[in-house]
C-alpha positions, 0 to 999 in steps of 0.5 A, spaced: 891 156 292 885 152 289 886 148 283 880 146 280 880 139 277 874 136 273 871 128 272 871 125 266 867 120 265 867 115 259 864 108 257 866 102 257 865 097 252 865 089 254 863 093 260 856 095 258 855 089 253 854 087 261 851 091 265 847 097 262 849 103 264 855 104 267 860 109 266 867 108 268 868 116 272 876 119 273 878 126 277 882 129 271 887 135 271 892 139 269 899 138 269 905 142 265 912 140 266 919 142 265 922 142 258 931 144 257 926 150 253 922 153 259 914 150 260 911 145 257 904 145 254 899 143 258 897 135 258 890 132 261 892 128 267 888 123 272 889 125 279 890 118 283 890 118 290 892 110 289 897 111 284 904 111 290 908 115 284 906 120 278 907 115 271 909 119 265 908 115 258 915 115 254 914 119 248 911 125 254 917 123 258 923 124 252 923 131 251 921 132 258 928 136 263 928 128 267 933 127 272 934 119 273 936 116 279 935 109 277 931 103 273 925 098 276 919 095 274 912 097 277 906 092 278 899 094 280 894 091 282 896 083 277 903 082 281 905 078 275 911 078 272 908 079 264 903 086 267 911 089 269 911 095 267 919 098 265 920 105 268 926 110 269 925 113 277 927 120 276 924 127 278 921 132 274 919 139 274 912 142 273 906 146 276 898 144 277 894 149 273 886 149 272 882 155 266 881 159 270 889 161 269 891 159 277 897 154 278 901 152 284 909 154 285 913 150 281 913 143 284 918 137 283 917 131 284 918 124 284 915 119 277 915 112 274 918 114 266 914 109 262 919 106 257 912 104 253 906 109 252 900 103 253 899 107 259 895 114 261 898 120 264 897 119 273 898 124 278 899 119 285 901 120 291 908 122 291 911 129 292 903 131 288 898 129 292 902 129 298 903 137 297 895 138 297 889 137 299 885 134 295 876 136 295 871 134 290 864 132 290 862 129 284 855 130 285 855 136 285 861 136 280 865 140 284 873 138 285 880 142 287 886 141 291 888 146 296 896 147 298 897 146 304 
């Protein structure tokens, strides 16, 4: 089973002022999360092989059927205390899907449920990318996940 992914290009205005024609590129996909009432609408997510765990913004996970495990503070590239993000570590059901109607089996993934909204939805390695082969060729505009 293949799930098609896609690339999203964007410009950071601050970098653009310093370096002309500098595009930032993200690998993206679609995910639908389990709610108490069934499956939620598909959400666009960053596919990030550098993220150890998926991250879900506060307003998004408030409507999901989650299992809470513990609390934690996540730090990213900067270890400074003011850069830490408070999260609830837990589990949630999801499926990955694409615009052609392909979808994975139901997955139960660990995630960091952020207590803030100022971050994107990220699908990371734990329980997501660890279960799939990820393939992409930016020059040919092709990307997909393949079940192992």
